[in-house]
C-alpha positions, 0 to 999 in steps of 0.5 A: 500500500505504501508503495502504491501511494508513493507511485501515485504521488510520483505520477501526480508530481510528474503530471503536474511538472509536465503541465507546468512545463507545457504552460511555460512553453506555451507562454514563451511561444506567445511572448515570442509571437508577440515580440515578432508582431511588435518587431513587424509593426515597429519597422521604420524607415529613415528620411534625410532632409537638408538639416535633419534626419527622422524615422517613420513607420515603414508602411508610410510613404514620404513626400517629397521623395526627390530629387535626391542630393548627395553630399560627401556620400550622404543622400538626402532630399533638399527640403526643410519639411516633409509629410509621411502618410500611412498606407491606408491614408488615415493619418499623416505626420509632418515635420519642419526642421530647418537649420535655424529659423524659418517658416513652414510653407502653410502648416501653421495657418488655417486653410480655406476649408478649416477652422481653428478648434483650439490654440495654446501658447506656452512661453518660458524665458530667462535673461538670454533664452526664451522658448515659445510653444504653440499648439493649434488644432484645425478641423476640416469644416466637412468633418473629414479630418483634424490636424494638430500643429506643434510649433516650438521657437527657441531664442538663445542670444541672437540665434533662433531655432524653429521646429514644427511637428504635425499630425492629420487624422480622420477621427479620434480612433485613428489618432489613438491608434497612431499616437505612439507611432507619432510620439516615436516619430517626434522623438526620432528627430536628429537635427544637424548644424553647420 
């Protein structure tokens, strides 16, 4: 009887260990699958403008895409601003990053078909430095899209820097879906100086 109980307990331990091991393998496979999915969804391309480099989702198209210039073996597009549109067309990212200052062609003004929903200005300054952040939200009058522009101007002595990011999206669900990709886009910016 004692041997039967010992064998029974060994069988239970073996079954429990096997089940736990199977769960561990299944969890590991799920993590690997999730990791692969995340890698695929975060694939990025790099865009080089006159004085900047930025990373954007690989399934987006960039504009302008030419003409391509070459300087010391480095290819770039001769522009200070660019747009990046998702494959399905539901979202568009924008960047304006000149060497120093300047204005984007028309990104900070309402187009004829747009109205301004909201505008916020935040200013910081000290004796030799000031920074102004402007956020404007535009809405298409036919409700086809919303566009958000984020402008940052920094003044240090006689130097001025101007940077603009933007996102244009069909609705709040689309904005929520692409918000992380947009944040990654903004933080990937590398600005060059002479």
